[in-house]
C-alpha positions as CSV (number, residue, x, y, z in Angstrom):
1,X,110.3,0.0,165.1
2,X,108.4,3.2,165.8
3,X,104.8,4.0,166.7
4,X,102.2,5.1,164.2
5,X,99.3,7.2,165.4
6,X,96.5,7.6,162.9
7,X,94.3,10.7,162.7
8,X,90.8,10.1,164.1
9,X,89.1,7.3,162.2
10,X,85.4,7.3,161.7
11,X,83.4,4.7,159.7
12,X,80.5,6.0,157.6
13,X,77.6,3.8,156.7
14,X,78.6,3.8,153.0
15,X,82.2,2.7,153.9
16,X,80.9,0.0,156.2
17,X,78.6,-1.4,153.5
18,X,81.2,-1.2,150.8
19,X,83.9,-2.9,152.9
20,X,81.7,-5.6,154.2
21,X,80.0,-6.3,150.8
22,X,83.4,-6.7,149.2
23,X,84.4,-9.1,152.0
24,X,81.2,-11.0,151.5
25,X,81.8,-11.2,147.7
26,X,85.3,-12.6,148.4
27,X,84.1,-15.5,150.6
28,X,84.4,-18.9,149.0
29,X,80.8,-19.8,149.7
30,X,79.5,-16.6,148.0
31,X,81.7,-17.0,145.0
32,X,80.8,-20.7,144.6
33,X,77.0,-20.0,144.8
34,X,77.3,-17.1,142.3
35,X,79.2,-19.4,139.9
36,X,76.6,-22.2,140.3
37,X,73.7,-19.7,139.8
38,X,75.4,-18.1,136.7
39,X,76.0,-21.6,135.3
40,X,72.3,-22.5,135.8
41,X,71.2,-19.3,134.2
42,X,73.5,-19.9,131.3
43,X,72.0,-23.4,130.8
44,X,68.5,-22.0,131.0
45,X,69.3,-19.3,128.5
46,X,70.8,-21.9,126.1
47,X,67.7,-24.1,126.5
48,X,65.3,-21.2,125.9
49,X,67.2,-20.0,122.8
50,X,67.4,-23.6,121.5
51,X,63.6,-24.0,121.9
52,X,63.0,-20.7,120.2
53,X,65.2,-21.6,117.2
54,X,63.9,-25.1,116.9
55,X,60.2,-23.9,117.0
56,X,60.6,-20.9,114.7
57,X,60.3,-18.4,117.5
58,X,57.4,-20.1,119.3
59,X,57.7,-20.9,123.0
60,X,56.2,-24.3,123.8
61,X,56.6,-23.8,127.5
62,X,57.1,-20.8,129.8
63,X,59.1,-22.9,132.3
64,X,62.6,-22.0,131.2
65,X,61.9,-18.2,130.7
66,X,60.1,-18.1,134.0
67,X,63.0,-19.9,135.8
68,X,65.5,-17.6,134.0
69,X,63.7,-14.5,135.2
70,X,63.4,-15.8,138.8
71,X,67.2,-16.7,138.7
72,X,68.1,-13.2,137.5
73,X,65.9,-11.5,140.1
74,X,67.4,-13.7,142.8
75,X,71.0,-13.0,141.7
76,X,70.5,-9.2,141.7
77,X,68.1,-9.2,144.6
78,X,70.4,-11.3,146.9
79,X,73.2,-8.7,146.6
80,X,70.8,-5.9,147.3
81,X,69.3,-7.8,150.3
82,X,72.8,-8.4,151.7
83,X,73.5,-4.6,151.4
84,X,70.3,-3.8,153.1
85,X,71.2,-6.2,156.0
86,X,74.6,-4.5,156.3
87,X,73.0,-1.0,156.4
88,X,70.7,-2.3,159.1
89,X,73.5,-3.8,161.0
90,X,75.4,-0.5,160.9
91,X,72.4,1.4,162.2
92,X,72.1,-1.0,165.1
93,X,75.8,-0.5,166.0
94,X,76.1,3.1,164.9
95,X,76.8,4.3,168.4
96,X,80.1,2.3,168.3
97,X,80.9,2.3,164.6
98,X,80.5,6.0,163.8
99,X,82.5,7.3,166.7
100,X,86.0,8.6,165.9
101,X,88.8,6.5,167.2
102,X,92.4,7.4,167.3
103,X,94.5,4.2,166.7
104,X,98.1,3.9,167.7
105,X,100.1,1.0,166.3
106,X,103.0,0.4,168.7
107,X,105.7,-2.3,168.4
108,X,104.0,-4.5,171.0
109,X,100.3,-3.4,170.9
110,X,97.4,-1.7,169.1
111,X,95.8,1.1,171.1
112,X,92.6,2.8,170.5
113,X,90.9,5.8,172.1
114,X,87.6,7.5,171.6
115,X,85.5,9.8,173.7
116,X,83.8,6.7,175.3
117,X,86.5,4.0,175.4
118,X,90.2,3.4,175.6
119,X,91.7,0.0,174.9
120,X,94.9,-1.8,174.3
121,X,95.3,-5.1,172.5
122,X,98.5,-7.1,172.3
123,X,99.5,-8.0,168.7
124,X,99.3,-11.7,169.7
125,X,95.5,-11.2,170.1
126,X,95.1,-10.1,166.4
127,X,94.4,-13.3,164.4
128,X,94.6,-11.8,160.9
129,X,94.7,-8.5,158.9
130,X,92.7,-7.8,155.7
131,X,93.8,-5.0,153.3
132,X,90.6,-3.8,151.7
133,X,91.5,-1.7,148.7
134,X,91.9,1.1,148.4
135,X,91.8,2.7,151.9
136,X,91.1,0.2,154.6
137,X,92.9,-2.2,156.9
138,X,90.8,-4.6,159.0
139,X,92.4,-6.1,162.1
140,X,90.6,-9.2,163.5
141,X,90.9,-10.2,167.1
142,X,88.2,-12.8,166.3
143,X,86.2,-13.9,163.3
144,X,83.1,-11.9,164.5
145,X,84.7,-8.5,165.1
146,X,87.4,-6.3,163.7
147,X,89.0,-2.9,164.0
148,X,88.6,-0.6,160.9
149,X,91.7,1.4,160.2
150,X,91.3,4.1,157.5
151,X,94.7,4.4,155.7
152,X,93.7,7.9,154.6
153,X,94.2,8.9,158.2
154,X,97.8,7.9,158.3
155,X,100.1,10.8,159.2
156,X,102.2,12.2,156.3
157,X,105.4,10.5,157.4
158,X,103.8,7.0,157.6
159,X,102.8,4.6,154.8
160,X,100.9,1.4,154.4
161,X,104.2,-0.3,154.0
162,X,105.2,0.8,157.5
163,X,102.0,-0.9,158.9
164,X,102.7,-4.0,156.8
165,X,106.2,-4.2,158.4
166,X,104.7,-4.0,161.9
167,X,102.2,-6.8,161.1
168,X,104.9,-8.9,159.4
169,X,107.2,-8.5,162.5
170,X,104.3,-9.8,164.6
171,X,103.6,-12.6,162.2
172,X,100.0,-11.6,161.7
173,X,98.6,-13.3,158.5
174,X,97.7,-10.7,155.9
175,X,95.4,-10.9,153.0
176,X,94.4,-8.6,150.1
177,X,90.7,-8.1,149.5
């Protein structure tokens, strides 16, 4: 197995928000709450339409339409609020996240180097890898932090399949997001 050195990787705010919002949407808790909310909104819609049909277009109560409106605002507003929180988190960590890092994937370790820091992590410290389509690979040494590798920064001779082989050889669990 050979080493792969990526061109300098920098993470923009837009990329950070897109990646993390996609990861948030893939979480079981997020999907479950979205399905429950959509189901509740569907039932409220059916109840409202039934009331309108039964009463010749007259609403006898504004409860269902009001709850329907609140539910729709919550569904849309929650996603926007999460994006806002992610942008805010990026701004707080911009000093670290926006700096260009050169990653080198070696057979026994992941190395990183920026103008401020140089690090080396054994593959055994990486708990999982997440392939975030179309351009990103996230390597997690813990649940709370990850390394963001931009696959567009791969040198011409290397491919994502090469990285996948390195991760598989190290028995790092991989997931597609």
